[in-house]
N, C-alpha and C positions, 0 to 999 in steps of 0.2 A: 502544539508549539514545541519545537526541539531546540536544544542548545547547539550552536554551531561548533563548539569546541569538542564536546564529548559525544554529540549526536544522540544523546538520550532525550526522552520525552520530559519536558519541564512539568512540574506539578503545580496545581492550583493552590494558592495560599493567601489568606488575608494578612495584610501588613499595614499597620497604622490606619485600620478601618477601610482599606481599599483592596480589592481583589488584585492579586499579582500572579505572574508565572514565576516559578522559582526552580533553579537547578543547584543542588547542593553537591559539592565535591568533598565527600567525607574522607576522613583520614584513611579508612579501610580501602576505599576505592582508589585513593591517590597512590597507595602502595603498589597497586597492580597496574598503574598506567604512568605514562610520562607526559602528562599534559600540562600546559601553562594555563591552569584553570583556577580562578579565584575560589575561595571557600564557598561562596554563595553568589549566585547571579539572580537579580530580580528585574522584572519589567512589569510596569503597571498595565492592567488590562485596558483601562480607558485611554492609554497612550497608543494602543494598537487598533482597537475595534473601529473607531471612526474612519481611520485611514484604510483599514481593510475593506470596510463597506464601500468606500469611494473607489477602491481598486476593483472590487467585484462589479460595480455598476459600469465602470469604464470598460472592463475586460469582456463583459457580457453583451456589448452592443451587437445587435444581430448581424451587421455586416462583417464584423471581425470574426464572430463565431462561425458564420457560414464558411469563410475561407479556411479557418482552422480545422473545423470538423471534416471538410472534404479532403484536406491534406492528410489528416489522420486516417481517414478511410482508405486512401490510396496507399499509404504506408503499410497499413495492416494487410491489405490485399497482397502486397509483395513479400511480406515477411512471414506469412503463415506456414506452419510445418506442412509438408506435403503428405499425400495419402500413404506413400510407402512407409513412412515413420509410424503411422497408425497401425498398419498391418504388422510391422515388426514388433510393436508393443503387444499386440493381441497374440501373436505367435509365441512370444516369450512367456506370456501369462499361461497359455495353454500348455506349453512345454513344462513349465514349473509345476503345474497341477499334475501332469503325468508323472514327473519325477518324484513328487512327494508321495503319490499313491504307490509308486514302485518301492520307495524307501520304507513305507509303512508295511508293505507286504513282506519285505526283507526282514523287518523287525519281527513279524509274526512267525517267520521261518527260523528265528533264533539268532539272527545276526547281532553282533555286539551292540547293545542299546546306546552306549556312549558314541560309538561311531555313527550310527544311524541318526541320532539326535543332531550331531554336527552337520550331516548332510542336509537334513530337513531345515535346520536353522539357516544355513547358507542359501538354500533354494527359496525359502520364504522371503529372505531379504531381497533376492533377485526379483521375485514376483512383486514385492511391494514397490521396488523401484520402477518396474514396468507399469504398474498401476498408476503411480504418480505421474509418469510421463504421459500415459493415456489421458488422465484427467486434465493435465496442463494443455495438451493438444486440443482436447474438447473445449476447454475454456477459451483458448485462443480463437477457435473457430466461431464461438458465440460472441466474441467481442467485436467482430466486424460490424460496423454500422451500415444499415441500409439507408437509402435516400429518405425514406419515410421517417426513420428514427432520427436522422439529422434534422429534418424539418420540425419534428415534434419537439426535439430538444431545444432548438432555437426559439420556438414559440414559448416554451415553458420558461426559458431564461430571459425572454425579452422584457419582462416587466419587473425585473429585479430592483431597479433603482427606486421605483415607487414602493415596492414591498419592503425594502430595507428601511425606508424613511418612517414607516408606520409600524414596523414589526416589534412585538414584545420580545424580550430576551430569549424566552423559551422557543419562540418561533424562529428567531435567528439561528439558534442552535441547530434546529432541524435543517435549515437552509444550508448552513456551513457543512453539515454532514452530507447532505445531498450533493453538494458541489465537490466533495472529496478534498477538502482543503488541507494542505500540509504547510505549516509555517516553520521557519527556522530563524532564530534570533541571534544576531551578531552584536554582542554587547559592546565591544570597543567602538564599532562604527555606528551604533544605534540604528541598525537597519534590520528589517524583517523581510526575508524572501518568502514568496508565496507560490505554491503550485496548486493547480486545481484540476481534478479529474473526477467527473461525475461517476456515481456508483455503478452506472451501467457498464463502464469500461474497465473496472478495477480487476486486478489479478492478485490472488492471495500469496503472501510470503511471510517473512518474519520481521518484526520491528526491532530497533536497537535495544530495547529493554527485554527482549525475549518473549514478548507477547505476540499473538497473532495479529497482523496488521495488513497493510496493503502497500505494494510497491507498483509503480506504473510510470509510463511515459506521460508527462503532464500535458493536459489539453491546453492550458494557458499558464504561463509563469511570468513572474516579475518581482519587483521589490518595492517596499514602502519605507520611507525615511521617517523616523520618529523625532519629535521635538526634544530638545535637551532640557 
């Protein structure tokens, strides 16, 4: 659950005996931002979860998933990075390795160590950037869903309504994780927006709090209104 104002992840906290999500806008943080943010924002978990479960059950209807997954597959097929980009990244990495070996040989021949260290540091940065690009391209190719994967995913999600009704909290947690849920709380409107992307399709990036998280094009998205 994220705060819509500051985009940071809200923290779990008990308040008056009930689990809540909380976002604190501390004095220190307020000094570095210019946000119209209350000192503390709370939302009770039991105001969110029943409506979230209902949204999941409606959104995971097989007919809707079938259309959505096939649209996503077509979109991925047209946006994948082409093979030349892969080759450029590989060539860049090989060239960086060659240059680093050359610079180390120059160091052995007595070239100024400070100068050589600068060359090596710059080249290593270029190599790291090319390696990241290569990894991202490879991950993008792996995210394309096959027809079989689409059908399996639809079958796995088809019984969610019954599973949610009988599931223990710890089992629901695993289901939420598998669905790749991202929730954003709008305190003034008392609305929670929801995005779902199963773990199969996620691509790694950084979250607003600086931790490793996942950013993705949502498979299903919507919003749920909370009672006042």
